[in-house]
C-alpha positions in Angstrom: 126.8 94.4 96.6 122.8 93.8 96.2 120.9 96.5 95.0 117.5 96.7 93.6 116.2 97.4 89.8 116.7 101.5 90.8 120.4 100.7 92.1 119.6 101.5 95.3 121.7 99.3 97.8 119.8 96.8 99.9 120.0 95.9 103.6 120.3 92.4 104.0 116.4 92.0 105.3 115.2 94.1 102.1 117.0 91.3 99.7 115.4 89.1 102.0 111.6 90.8 101.2 113.0 90.4 97.4 113.2 86.8 97.9 109.6 86.5 99.7 107.8 88.4 97.4 108.1 86.0 94.7 105.5 83.6 94.4 106.2 79.6 94.5 106.8 78.1 91.1 106.0 74.3 92.0 102.2 75.7 93.4 99.2 73.6 91.5 97.6 76.2 89.1 94.6 74.6 89.3 92.7 71.9 86.8 91.1 68.7 87.6 91.4 65.5 89.8 94.0 64.0 86.9 96.1 67.5 86.3 96.2 67.2 90.6 97.7 64.0 90.5 100.2 64.8 88.6 101.3 67.8 90.1 101.0 65.8 93.7 103.5 63.0 91.8 105.8 65.4 90.8 105.9 67.6 93.6 106.6 64.7 96.4 109.6 63.8 93.6 111.0 67.0 94.2 110.5 67.3 97.9 112.0 64.2 98.8 115.0 65.0 96.5 115.1 67.9 98.8 115.4 65.9 101.7 117.9 63.2 100.3 119.0 61.4 101.7 118.8 61.0 105.2 114.9 62.7 105.1 113.7 60.8 102.2 115.6 57.4 101.7 113.9 55.3 98.5 111.3 53.1 99.1 109.9 52.4 103.0 112.3 51.9 106.0 111.8 48.5 106.9 111.0 48.0 110.8 114.3 48.4 112.5 115.6 46.5 115.6 113.6 47.5 118.8 115.1 47.2 121.8 112.5 47.5 124.6 114.3 48.9 127.8 111.4 49.0 130.6 107.5 48.7 131.2 105.0 50.0 133.4 101.3 50.5 134.1 100.2 54.2 132.7 97.4 55.7 133.2 94.8 53.9 130.9 97.7 52.3 129.4 101.2 50.3 129.2 104.1 52.4 128.9 107.2 50.8 127.0 110.6 52.6 126.9 112.2 51.7 123.6 115.2 52.4 121.5 115.5 51.9 117.9 118.5 52.5 115.4 117.8 54.9 112.3 119.7 52.5 109.5 120.1 55.8 107.2 122.2 57.7 110.1 123.1 55.2 112.4 121.7 57.1 115.1 120.0 55.3 118.2 116.3 56.9 118.6 114.9 56.8 122.1 110.9 56.3 121.9 107.8 55.8 124.1 105.0 53.3 123.0 101.4 54.1 124.9 99.3 50.7 124.5 95.8 50.5 125.4 95.5 48.1 128.6 92.8 45.6 128.9 91.5 44.9 125.2 90.4 48.6 124.5 93.0 49.5 121.7 91.0 49.6 118.0 93.9 48.5 116.1 94.8 52.1 114.9 98.3 53.7 115.7 99.5 57.2 116.0 102.6 59.1 115.7 102.4 61.7 118.1 105.4 64.4 117.7 106.3 66.8 120.0 107.1 70.5 119.6 109.4 72.9 120.8 109.2 72.1 124.5 111.7 71.4 127.0 110.5 68.1 127.7 110.1 66.4 123.9 108.5 63.5 124.2 107.8 63.4 128.2 105.1 66.2 128.0 103.5 64.1 124.8 102.9 60.7 127.0 101.5 62.9 130.1 104.5 62.3 132.0 104.0 64.6 135.0 106.5 64.0 137.7 107.8 67.8 137.8 106.1 71.1 138.3 107.9 71.9 134.7 106.4 69.1 133.2 102.6 70.0 134.7 103.1 73.5 133.7 104.5 73.1 130.0 101.5 70.5 129.5 98.9 72.4 131.0 100.0 75.6 128.9 99.9 73.8 125.4 97.5 70.8 126.2 100.9 69.0 125.1 99.6 65.2 126.2 98.2 64.5 123.4 99.3 61.2 123.0 98.0 60.1 126.4 94.7 60.8 125.6 95.0 59.0 122.2 96.3 56.2 124.3 93.3 56.3 126.5 90.8 56.6 124.0 92.1 53.2 122.2 95.0 54.2 119.8 98.3 52.4 120.1 101.0 55.4 120.0 104.6 56.1 119.7 106.8 59.1 120.5 109.8 59.7 119.9 112.7 62.3 121.4 113.6 64.5 118.0 117.5 65.0 118.1 118.7 68.3 119.3 115.5 67.7 121.7 115.0 66.0 125.2 117.2 63.3 125.8 119.2 64.3 122.8 119.4 68.0 122.9 123.2 69.5 122.7 124.1 71.8 125.7 122.5 75.6 125.5 125.3 77.8 124.0 125.1 81.2 125.3 123.6 83.3 123.5 122.7 81.6 120.5 119.8 78.9 119.1 120.8 75.7 119.7 118.8 74.4 116.6 119.8 77.1 114.6 123.5 76.4 115.6 123.1 72.8 115.2 121.6 73.7 111.7 124.3 75.3 110.3 126.9 72.7 111.3 125.0 70.1 109.7 124.8 72.3 106.9 128.6 72.0 106.6 128.8 68.4 105.8 125.3 68.4 103.3 122.6 67.6 106.0 119.3 69.2 107.3 118.2 68.8 110.8 114.9 68.8 109.7 115.5 65.8 107.2 117.1 64.2 110.2 114.2 64.2 111.9 111.7 63.3 109.5 114.1 60.4 109.0 113.7 59.0 112.6 110.2 59.8 112.1 109.9 57.5 109.1 111.7 54.7 111.4 109.5 55.4 114.0 106.3 54.6 111.4 108.0 51.7 110.3 108.1 50.6 114.2 104.4 51.5 115.0 103.2 49.5 112.0 105.2 46.3 113.4 103.8 46.7 116.4 101.5 43.6 118.1 98.2 44.2 117.4 98.5 47.0 114.7 97.0 47.5 111.2 100.1 49.3 109.2 96.9 50.7 106.8 95.6 52.4 110.0 98.5 54.9 111.0 98.2 58.4 111.6 100.1 61.3 112.5 99.6 64.3 114.9 101.8 67.3 116.2 101.9 70.7 117.7 104.0 73.7 116.5 107.5 72.0 115.6 105.4 68.5 115.8 103.0 70.1 113.4 105.6 70.8 110.6 107.3 67.6 111.0 103.8 66.1 110.9 103.5 68.1 107.5 107.1 67.5 106.1 106.3 63.6 107.0 102.4 63.0 105.8 104.0 64.7 102.6 106.8 62.4 101.8 105.3 59.0 103.7 102.2 57.7 102.6 101.8 55.2 105.1 100.5 58.5 107.1 96.6 57.7 106.4 95.3 61.2 108.5 97.0 63.8 109.9 96.3 66.7 112.3 98.8 69.3 112.5 98.3 72.0 115.3 100.0 75.4 115.6 101.3 75.4 112.1 99.2 77.1 109.3 101.6 79.9 109.4 104.0 80.2 106.3 107.8 80.4 106.2 107.3 83.7 103.8 105.6 85.4 106.7 107.9 84.0 109.4 110.6 86.1 107.1 108.9 89.0 106.1 108.2 90.1 109.8 111.8 89.4 110.6 110.7 86.8 113.7 113.4 84.2 113.1 112.5 80.8 111.4 114.1 77.2 113.8 116.9 75.4 112.5 114.6 72.3 113.0 112.4 73.3 110.2 114.3 74.8 107.5 115.0 72.6 104.1 117.4 74.5 102.1 115.7 75.1 98.3 112.5 74.8 99.6 111.3 78.2 99.1 111.8 79.4 95.7 109.5 76.4 94.6 107.2 76.3 97.9 105.9 77.4 101.3 103.7 75.5 103.9 100.2 75.6 101.7 102.2 73.7 99.0 103.3 71.0 101.2 100.1 70.3 102.9 98.2 70.3 99.7 100.3 67.6 98.6 99.0 65.6 101.3 95.7 65.4 99.5 93.3 63.6 99.4 94.3 62.2 102.4 92.4 64.0 105.6 94.1 66.3 107.1 92.9 68.7 109.7 94.4 71.7 110.4 94.1 73.4 114.0 94.4 77.2 114.8 93.9 78.8 118.3 92.5 82.6 118.0 95.2 83.5 120.2 98.4 81.4 118.8 101.0 84.6 118.4 102.7 82.6 116.0 100.0 82.8 113.4 98.8 86.0 111.2 95.6 85.9 109.8 95.9 87.1 106.6 99.0 84.8 105.2 97.3 82.0 106.9 93.9 82.8 105.5 95.8 82.6 102.3 97.7 79.4 102.2 94.2 77.9 103.7 92.2 78.8 100.9 95.0 77.5 98.5 95.3 73.7 100.5 91.0 74.1 100.3 91.2 74.4 96.5 93.8 71.4 96.0 91.2 69.3 98.2 88.4 70.3 95.8 90.4 69.6 92.7 91.3 65.9 94.3 87.9 65.6 94.5 88.0 65.2 98.3 86.8 68.3 99.5 85.8 67.2 102.9 89.1 65.7 103.6 90.5 68.5 104.5 89.0 70.4 108.3 90.7 74.0 110.0 89.3 73.4 113.8 89.8 77.1 114.6 89.0 77.6 118.4 89.6 80.2 121.7 92.9 79.3 122.4 96.7 80.0 122.0 99.8 77.8 120.9 97.9 74.7 121.5 96.5 71.1 121.0 93.1 70.3 120.4 92.6 66.9 121.5 88.7 66.5 121.1 88.6 67.5 117.6 91.7 65.7 116.8 89.9 62.5 118.1 86.7 63.0 116.2 88.8 63.6 112.8 90.9 60.2 114.4 88.1 58.1 114.4 86.2 59.3 111.3 88.8 58.6 108.5 91.0 56.2 110.5 
């Protein structure tokens, strides 16, 4: 039986609220650049431990063997369909690379990660073959991968496990990410960690791609893709610049509002010690842009602003306050391509 200090029996959501109110004990407490760097290194090591064994294998994943499946001309670029094997899990990962045509490539690469859309990477690469895809792209400005490729970047987009071509069949009255996450936990695995591992192998594929400078790789994502951008940039320093859209909310706020939390974003053991502001802060001093649509229903003003203030203080402590930017715009849960392009062109 769970009770509070007064001996009152607590309901489940009341008990959760007592946990939510406790502040993360791994939050950077302030100090100079050296103090921040010590915190960052310790935090990264701890986060990697949470994501082990699948999410953060020792060292940088070697470039996996890639099997090209097809090539075709795409608007302003060349589309290559491929698959590669994740050496940590043995899973085969489907991917698309868009490469600028006609010598317009700038030598930089960007991992473009999809969110919770129905079509996974197809929306990100601007595949408009059906009306359903068109509606999803236009609702969320989802085709940022295509936009970046047309601007000169070589991009890679993968289907995360349980999305797109890798999705489990829907279950009646159950969220399939929650179910897959629960089932994987029985094996000591995390769906988020498996997805992060796939992304890290995709970085290795992109870094080895013809014409790409491996020291010039960034990452962009919307919603679930923004959350994956957060985690991946935190643990993999090959990501030199990041743009995360629709993801500056906190996990504590989601729980407090009883709005649910997708099983694809759950990392067991995270919240007693850290929340999204701490993870974003650990990306410093590498450049980070957070995008926030004014009408995004998933982001609540108060908690988001408090988290942003903490991230800003960490970038200032790291000596690079100008490496952090929040782009607020009149829009919903969507990706803003032009400010992302400006940010990437400035730093990448």
